Each structure stands twice: as C-alpha cells, then as structure tokens.
C-alpha positions as CSV (number, residue, x, y, z in Angstrom):
1,M,2.9,14.7,-15.0
2,K,6.3,14.4,-13.5
3,S,7.0,11.4,-11.2
4,E,8.0,13.8,-8.4
5,L,4.4,15.1,-8.2
6,I,2.7,11.8,-7.4
7,G,2.9,9.9,-4.1
8,R,5.8,7.6,-3.5
9,Y,3.8,4.6,-2.2
10,E,0.9,2.7,-3.8
11,L,-1.4,0.5,-1.8
12,R,-2.7,-2.3,-4.0
13,S,-5.4,-4.8,-3.4
14,I,-4.8,-8.3,-4.8
15,T,-7.9,-9.8,-6.4
16,R,-8.5,-12.9,-8.5
17,D,-8.7,-10.6,-11.5
18,G,-5.4,-8.8,-10.8
19,Q,-4.1,-5.9,-8.8
20,V,-6.1,-2.7,-8.1
21,I,-4.4,0.5,-6.8
22,V,-6.6,1.6,-3.9
23,G,-4.5,4.5,-2.6
24,I,-1.4,6.6,-3.3
25,Y,0.5,8.0,-0.3
26,D,3.5,10.4,0.2
27,T,4.9,8.5,3.2
28,L,5.4,4.9,4.1
29,D,3.7,5.5,7.5
30,E,0.6,6.8,5.7
31,A,0.6,3.7,3.5
32,L,1.0,1.4,6.4
33,G,-1.8,3.0,8.3
34,A,-4.1,2.7,5.3
35,K,-3.1,-0.9,4.8
36,D,-3.8,-1.7,8.4
37,Y,-7.2,-0.1,8.2
38,R,-8.1,-1.9,4.9
39,M,-6.9,-5.3,6.2
40,R,-9.3,-4.9,9.1
41,S,-12.3,-3.9,6.9
42,Q,-11.9,-6.4,4.0
43,D,-10.7,-9.9,3.3
44,L,-8.3,-9.2,0.3
45,P,-4.5,-9.2,0.6
46,M,-2.9,-5.8,0.4
47,V,0.6,-5.0,-0.8
48,I,2.5,-1.7,-0.7
49,Y,4.5,-0.9,-3.8
50,D,7.2,1.7,-4.4
51,A,5.7,3.9,-7.1
52,H,9.1,4.9,-8.4
53,S,10.7,1.5,-8.8
54,G,7.4,-0.5,-9.3
55,Q,8.6,-3.1,-6.8
56,P,6.7,-4.3,-3.7
57,L,8.2,-3.4,-0.4
58,L,9.3,-6.6,1.5
59,P,9.2,-7.5,4.2
60,M,6.1,-5.5,5.2
61,A,6.0,-6.3,8.9
62,R,5.4,-3.8,11.7
63,E,3.6,-3.9,15.0
64,S,0.0,-2.8,14.8
65,K,-1.0,0.1,17.0
66,Y,-4.4,-1.4,17.4
67,E,-3.4,-4.6,19.2
C-alpha cells in the first residue's frame, strides 16, 4: 500500500503498555475533533502524529468548540 493512500494524521492513545493507534484521519481538523471527543470520554492522554514523518505534532493547542 502506498503512503499516499492512507490518512495523514494518526490519533494515538498513550497507555502504560505503550501507544495504540485509535484513528487515522485525512485532515488535521478531523484528527483534532476526534482527539477532543476522546479526551472527554476517557482518561488516557491522546497525541496526534504525522503519519508521513512519524513525529508528534506539537504544540497541539486549539480552542475547544465545546466550551
């Protein structure tokens, strides 16, 4: 599978056993929305990674639309 066919952003949950990819998204806005939703529904830290470079996106701050 070519890298152009998969989503650009990976949402990863950080657990005591390591990292788990919980979603793959085409746009950063989709990934941020999913991160926002999961942060409200669970207690685990979430990090968005660039799937192409394998690096986390930092800083990951944006105003929540739910506040």
